[in-house]
C-alpha positions as CSV (number, residue, x, y, z in Angstrom):
1,M,-28.6,65.5,-9.9
2,K,-31.1,65.3,-7.1
3,F,-31.6,63.0,-4.2
4,S,-34.1,62.4,-1.5
5,C,-31.9,62.9,1.6
6,L,-31.9,62.0,5.2
7,S,-31.4,64.2,7.8
8,F,-28.8,63.2,10.7
9,R,-27.7,65.1,14.0
10,Q,-24.1,65.1,14.7
11,P,-22.3,63.6,15.7
12,S,-24.4,60.9,13.9
13,A,-24.0,62.3,10.4
14,G,-20.1,62.5,10.9
15,F,-20.0,58.8,12.1
16,I,-21.7,58.0,8.5
17,L,-19.2,60.4,6.8
18,N,-16.5,58.5,8.4
19,S,-18.0,55.2,7.8
20,V,-17.9,54.1,11.4
21,K,-21.9,54.1,11.5
22,I,-23.2,51.7,9.0
23,L,-26.3,50.7,10.5
24,E,-29.3,53.2,11.1
25,M,-31.8,52.4,13.4
26,C,-35.5,53.2,13.1
27,W,-38.5,52.4,15.3
28,Q,-40.6,51.8,12.0
29,P,-39.5,50.5,8.5
30,T,-39.3,53.9,6.8
31,L,-36.5,53.2,4.8
32,C,-37.7,50.1,3.0
33,G,-39.0,52.2,0.1
34,H,-35.8,53.2,-0.5
35,R,-33.7,50.2,-0.9
36,H,-31.0,50.3,-3.4
37,C,-31.6,53.7,-3.9
38,T,-29.1,56.7,-3.1
39,L,-29.8,59.5,-0.5
40,A,-27.9,62.6,0.5
41,V,-26.9,62.8,4.1
42,H,-27.6,65.9,5.7
43,I,-26.2,67.6,8.5
44,A,-28.6,68.8,10.7
45,H,-27.4,70.5,14.0
46,R,-25.2,69.0,16.9
47,D,-26.6,67.2,19.5
48,W,-24.0,65.9,22.0
49,E,-26.5,65.1,24.7
50,D,-26.6,61.4,24.4
51,A,-23.4,60.2,24.5
52,S,-24.0,56.1,24.3
53,W,-22.0,56.4,21.2
54,R,-19.0,57.1,23.4
55,E,-18.9,54.3,25.4
56,L,-19.4,52.0,22.1
57,L,-16.2,53.6,20.6
58,E,-13.9,53.7,23.4
59,Q,-15.4,50.1,24.8
60,R,-16.0,48.2,21.8
61,L,-14.2,49.5,19.1
62,G,-11.1,50.6,21.2
63,M,-10.7,54.2,20.0
64,S,-8.9,56.4,22.4
65,P,-9.9,59.5,23.7
66,T,-7.6,61.2,21.3
67,Q,-9.1,59.3,18.2
68,I,-12.6,59.8,19.2
69,Q,-11.9,63.6,19.5
70,A,-10.1,63.5,16.0
71,L,-13.5,61.8,14.3
72,L,-15.6,64.1,15.9
73,L,-13.8,67.1,14.2
74,D,-13.6,65.7,11.2
75,G,-17.1,64.7,11.0
76,D,-17.8,68.7,12.0
77,K,-15.5,70.1,9.6
78,F,-18.2,70.9,7.1
79,G,-20.5,72.6,9.6
80,H,-24.4,72.2,9.8
81,R,-27.3,72.3,7.6
82,V,-25.1,71.1,4.7
83,I,-25.3,68.0,2.5
84,T,-21.7,66.5,2.3
85,V,-22.1,62.4,1.5
86,L,-24.6,59.9,-0.6
87,V,-25.5,56.4,1.1
88,D,-27.1,53.4,-0.8
89,I,-29.9,52.2,1.2
90,R,-29.5,48.5,1.6
91,D,-31.4,45.8,3.4
92,T,-33.6,46.6,6.3
93,L,-34.2,43.9,9.1
94,L,-36.0,43.8,12.3
95,C,-33.8,42.9,15.0
96,P,-35.1,40.3,17.0
97,E,-35.2,40.4,20.6
98,N,-33.9,36.7,21.2
99,I,-30.6,37.3,19.1
100,G,-27.2,35.8,20.6
101,H,-25.3,38.3,22.7
102,D,-22.3,38.3,20.0
103,E,-24.8,39.4,17.7
104,V,-26.1,42.1,19.5
105,K,-22.8,43.6,20.4
106,E,-21.7,43.3,16.3
107,L,-24.9,45.1,15.5
108,E,-24.9,47.6,18.3
109,N,-21.2,48.2,17.1
110,Q,-22.2,49.0,13.6
111,A,-24.9,51.0,14.8
112,L,-23.2,52.9,17.5
113,L,-26.5,52.6,19.4
114,P,-27.0,50.1,22.1
115,A,-30.3,48.1,23.0
116,L,-31.5,47.5,19.3
117,G,-34.0,45.2,19.8
118,Q,-37.1,45.0,18.1
119,K,-36.1,47.8,16.3
120,Y,-35.3,48.2,12.4
121,L,-32.1,48.4,11.1
122,T,-30.9,49.3,7.6
123,V,-27.5,49.0,5.9
124,L,-26.1,52.1,5.0
125,L,-23.3,52.1,2.1
126,M,-21.3,55.3,1.5
127,M,-21.1,55.9,-2.2
128,A,-19.5,59.2,-2.1
129,I,-18.3,62.6,-0.6
130,L,-19.4,65.6,-2.4
131,T,-16.5,67.9,-3.9
132,S,-18.6,70.5,-2.6
133,V,-20.6,70.7,0.1
134,R,-24.3,72.0,-0.5
135,R,-25.2,74.6,1.8
136,N,-29.2,74.0,2.5
137,T,-30.6,75.8,5.5
138,S,-34.4,74.5,4.7
139,V,-34.1,70.9,3.8
140,E,-37.0,69.0,2.8
141,C,-36.1,65.4,4.0
């Protein structure tokens, strides 16, 4: 079987793998053309630079440092440059600037990213974790 793929850096790929991240944020509606299509998730490389996701996990989702560490280790267990999971692309919406505070917080929790106003959000539905990891050093995503 062949699938188009999305390439994610860690820890985002692991968050998708564990169904913690269910919204993807883009500056452009790039995933609209893939609505109701299944895409493979490629784990590109580790990028721990921006830790805004850690604050959301701790403060909004109530995860302890131990739970966060376990989540990171689980997401990293397959390594990098691999395809491990299939997701179904659902609706894409433009997050308005004037959305209510509670609604913004809920969207930020689902995307594990802050400041979503005027950005495109696409719902990701995890379909399957692959039974065997696909190594891929030259992904064409």
